[in-house]
C-alpha positions as CSV (number, residue, x, y, z in Angstrom):
1,M,0.4,0.2,0.0
2,L,1.5,3.2,-1.2
3,I,0.7,5.5,1.2
4,R,0.9,9.6,-0.6
5,F,0.2,13.7,0.0
6,D,1.6,15.4,-2.4
7,G,-0.4,18.2,-3.6
8,K,-1.6,18.5,0.3
9,T,-1.1,20.5,3.3
10,A,-0.8,19.0,6.9
11,L,-0.2,21.3,10.1
12,V,1.5,19.2,13.2
13,T,1.3,20.5,16.2
14,G,4.4,20.2,19.4
15,T,6.8,19.3,16.0
16,A,10.0,20.3,19.1
17,Q,11.0,16.8,19.2
18,G,9.7,13.4,20.0
19,I,7.2,12.0,18.6
20,G,5.7,14.9,16.5
21,R,8.8,15.1,14.4
22,A,8.6,12.2,13.7
23,I,4.9,13.2,12.5
24,A,6.1,15.6,10.4
25,E,9.5,14.3,8.4
26,T,6.9,10.3,7.6
27,L,4.4,12.9,6.3
28,H,7.4,15.1,4.5
29,A,8.8,12.3,3.3
30,A,5.3,11.3,1.8
31,G,5.0,14.2,0.1
32,A,2.9,16.8,2.5
33,K,3.9,20.5,2.2
34,V,4.2,20.6,5.8
35,H,3.3,23.2,8.5
36,L,4.9,22.9,12.3
37,A,3.8,24.6,15.6
38,D,5.3,24.1,19.0
39,I,5.5,26.3,21.8
40,A,9.2,25.8,22.7
41,A,12.2,26.8,19.3
42,I,12.4,23.4,17.1
43,D,15.4,24.1,16.2
44,W,15.6,20.9,13.7
45,A,14.0,21.8,10.6
46,D,15.1,22.7,7.7
47,P,13.7,26.1,6.9
48,A,13.6,25.3,2.7
49,A,11.4,21.8,3.7
50,Y,9.2,22.9,6.3
51,T,7.7,25.5,7.7
52,A,7.7,26.5,11.2
53,H,5.8,29.0,13.6
54,R,6.6,29.0,17.5
55,A,3.1,29.5,19.6
56,D,1.6,28.7,22.8
57,L,-1.9,26.8,21.4
58,G,-3.3,26.9,24.1
59,G,-6.4,29.4,23.4
60,R,-8.5,30.4,21.4
61,A,-7.6,32.8,19.0
62,A,-3.6,32.0,19.0
63,C,-5.2,29.1,16.8
64,H,-7.5,30.3,14.6
65,D,-3.9,33.3,14.2
66,L,-2.1,30.5,13.3
67,I,-4.6,28.7,10.4
68,A,-5.7,32.1,9.0
69,K,-1.8,32.7,8.9
70,I,-1.0,28.8,6.9
71,G,-4.2,29.6,5.2
72,Q,-5.6,26.2,3.9
73,V,-4.8,22.6,6.1
74,D,-6.2,19.6,4.5
75,I,-4.6,17.6,7.4
76,L,-4.6,18.0,11.6
77,V,-2.0,16.1,14.2
78,G,-2.1,17.3,17.3
79,A,0.6,15.9,19.0
80,A,1.4,18.9,22.0
81,G,0.7,17.8,25.0
82,G,2.0,15.6,27.4
83,V,2.5,16.4,30.7
84,R,4.5,20.3,31.5
85,G,6.4,19.0,33.9
86,Q,5.0,17.9,36.8
87,V,4.5,15.0,38.0
88,G,2.4,12.6,39.6
89,G,1.4,13.2,43.2
90,P,-1.5,13.3,45.9
91,I,-4.6,13.7,44.8
92,D,-4.8,16.8,47.1
93,K,-2.0,19.0,46.5
94,V,-3.3,19.7,43.4
95,D,-3.7,22.9,41.8
96,E,-6.1,25.4,39.9
97,A,-3.1,26.1,37.2
98,G,-1.0,22.6,37.1
99,W,-4.9,21.4,36.1
100,R,-5.8,24.0,33.5
101,A,-2.5,23.9,31.7
102,I,-3.0,20.5,31.0
103,F,-5.4,20.5,29.5
104,E,-5.2,23.9,27.9
105,A,-1.7,22.2,25.9
106,N,-4.0,19.1,25.0
107,V,-7.4,19.2,24.8
108,D,-8.4,22.5,24.5
109,A,-5.5,23.8,21.6
110,Q,-6.8,19.9,19.8
111,F,-10.5,21.8,20.3
112,W,-9.6,25.9,18.8
113,L,-7.4,23.7,16.2
114,A,-9.9,21.4,14.4
115,Q,-12.3,24.6,14.9
116,A,-10.9,26.2,13.2
117,A,-9.4,24.5,10.2
118,S,-12.2,22.2,9.8
119,V,-14.1,25.5,7.7
120,P,-10.8,25.5,5.0
121,M,-11.5,21.6,5.3
122,R,-15.6,21.6,5.5
123,A,-15.7,24.2,2.0
124,K,-12.6,21.5,0.0
125,G,-14.6,18.3,1.0
126,W,-12.3,16.4,2.1
127,G,-10.4,16.6,5.2
128,R,-8.1,14.6,8.1
129,I,-7.3,15.2,11.5
130,V,-6.4,12.4,13.7
131,T,-5.1,13.4,17.5
132,I,-2.6,11.7,19.8
133,S,-4.3,10.0,23.3
134,S,-2.9,8.5,26.1
135,G,-2.9,4.3,27.0
136,A,-4.4,7.1,29.4
137,G,-7.1,7.6,27.6
138,L,-8.4,4.7,27.8
139,R,-7.5,3.5,31.5
140,P,-6.1,5.0,34.7
141,S,-2.0,6.9,33.4
142,L,0.9,5.4,33.8
143,T,2.4,8.8,35.4
144,G,-0.7,9.1,38.2
145,I,-1.1,12.6,36.8
146,Q,-4.9,12.9,37.4
147,A,-4.5,16.2,35.1
148,Y,-3.3,14.5,32.6
149,T,-5.3,11.4,32.8
150,A,-8.7,13.4,32.9
151,A,-7.4,15.2,29.8
152,K,-6.5,12.2,27.6
153,H,-10.1,10.9,28.4
154,A,-11.4,13.7,27.4
155,L,-9.3,13.8,23.6
156,V,-10.8,11.1,23.4
157,G,-14.1,11.7,23.9
158,L,-13.3,15.0,21.5
159,T,-12.0,12.9,18.7
160,K,-15.3,11.1,18.9
161,Q,-17.3,13.7,18.4
162,L,-15.9,15.7,15.7
163,S,-16.4,13.0,13.8
164,Q,-19.9,12.5,14.3
165,D,-20.1,16.4,13.7
166,L,-18.2,16.2,10.3
167,G,-17.9,13.4,9.1
168,P,-21.1,14.4,6.9
169,F,-18.8,17.3,5.1
170,G,-16.0,14.7,4.1
171,I,-13.9,15.4,6.9
172,T,-12.7,11.9,9.5
173,T,-11.2,12.3,12.7
174,N,-9.6,9.5,14.9
175,S,-6.9,9.2,17.4
176,V,-3.7,7.5,18.5
177,A,-3.1,6.2,21.7
178,P,0.3,5.4,22.1
179,G,1.7,3.2,24.3
180,F,4.9,3.7,26.4
181,V,7.3,5.9,23.7
182,R,10.9,7.0,25.0
183,S,10.6,9.9,22.7
184,N,11.4,13.5,24.9
185,P,12.9,14.4,28.2
186,A,9.6,13.7,30.4
187,T,9.4,10.3,29.3
188,E,12.6,9.5,30.1
189,R,12.8,10.7,33.8
190,Q,9.9,8.5,34.0
191,W,11.4,5.2,32.3
192,E,14.8,5.7,34.4
193,A,12.0,6.7,37.8
194,Y,10.6,3.1,37.7
195,G,13.7,1.7,38.0
196,A,15.2,-1.5,36.8
197,E,12.4,-4.0,38.3
198,G,10.1,-2.0,37.2
199,Q,11.0,-0.9,33.3
200,T,11.7,-5.1,33.0
201,R,8.1,-5.4,34.6
202,L,6.4,-2.7,31.8
203,V,8.5,-4.5,29.2
204,Q,7.1,-7.9,30.0
205,S,3.2,-6.1,30.1
206,I,4.2,-5.7,26.3
207,H,3.2,-8.4,24.2
208,T,5.7,-7.8,21.8
209,R,8.2,-6.9,24.6
210,R,9.6,-3.7,24.0
211,L,8.4,-0.3,24.1
212,G,7.4,1.8,21.0
213,T,9.3,4.4,18.9
214,A,8.3,7.6,17.9
215,Q,8.4,5.9,14.7
216,D,5.8,3.3,15.5
217,I,3.2,6.1,16.0
218,A,4.2,8.2,12.9
219,N,3.7,5.6,10.9
220,A,0.5,4.7,12.4
221,V,-0.7,8.7,11.4
222,A,0.7,8.6,8.2
223,F,-1.7,5.5,8.0
224,L,-5.1,7.5,9.9
225,A,-4.5,10.6,7.2
226,S,-4.2,8.6,4.2
227,E,-6.9,8.4,1.8
228,Q,-6.9,4.4,2.4
229,A,-8.2,5.0,5.3
230,A,-11.5,7.0,4.4
231,W,-14.2,5.5,5.5
232,I,-12.9,4.7,8.9
233,T,-13.4,7.4,11.4
234,G,-14.3,8.2,15.3
235,Q,-11.6,5.5,16.1
236,I,-9.2,5.9,18.9
237,L,-6.3,2.9,17.4
238,S,-3.6,2.6,20.3
239,V,-0.4,1.1,19.4
240,D,1.4,0.0,22.7
241,G,2.5,-3.7,21.6
242,G,-0.4,-4.6,22.7
243,R,-0.1,-3.8,26.0
244,S,-4.0,-2.8,25.7
């Protein structure tokens, strides 16, 4: 099966590193014109091959401004999110600012971007929206961070609702739920915190007996964004080596 995106414009968020970067590189290699967005500097991207935007997309205005700047967006992939530097702890220690920061990154930005990007998608009668949720959106999180688990569950619900709302216009909306992937400093810290015994237990709980890679996730996103996946929408694809 040959997947190509020639003539398509993609916006991938969370592209400073890790999974977002792998998704962007995979879509670009398949012929898409790729725009990158992240709150952090995107220092790996060749400006001759990618258009990079440094932006905090936690609010509606910033998301709408970015889509307006790009114009037509055919493929929207929301890989931004994560734990925003937080660690798991007792429920009584959670404060409002920490709770909101995780929701803004993982849920709010996804909705505001979809709201804006769906306008040109509807006009064209074609579009692909792929969110990056998590196994934490399907069960309690390995991170132990209450806000992260709640936000990823909310993102799963949002994905299904967008599928219903936008499907009649030729726009599919799906989500990839990655298993444990060592793709950024936060996941490296989490991995180290498990210790040798915890790391072994985690790997042994995965059917394929290995951790995932950013490329594993990018491959799933490319399929869901493709023409070959035109009749797949509202689905949450666990890419976790069988752990789920």
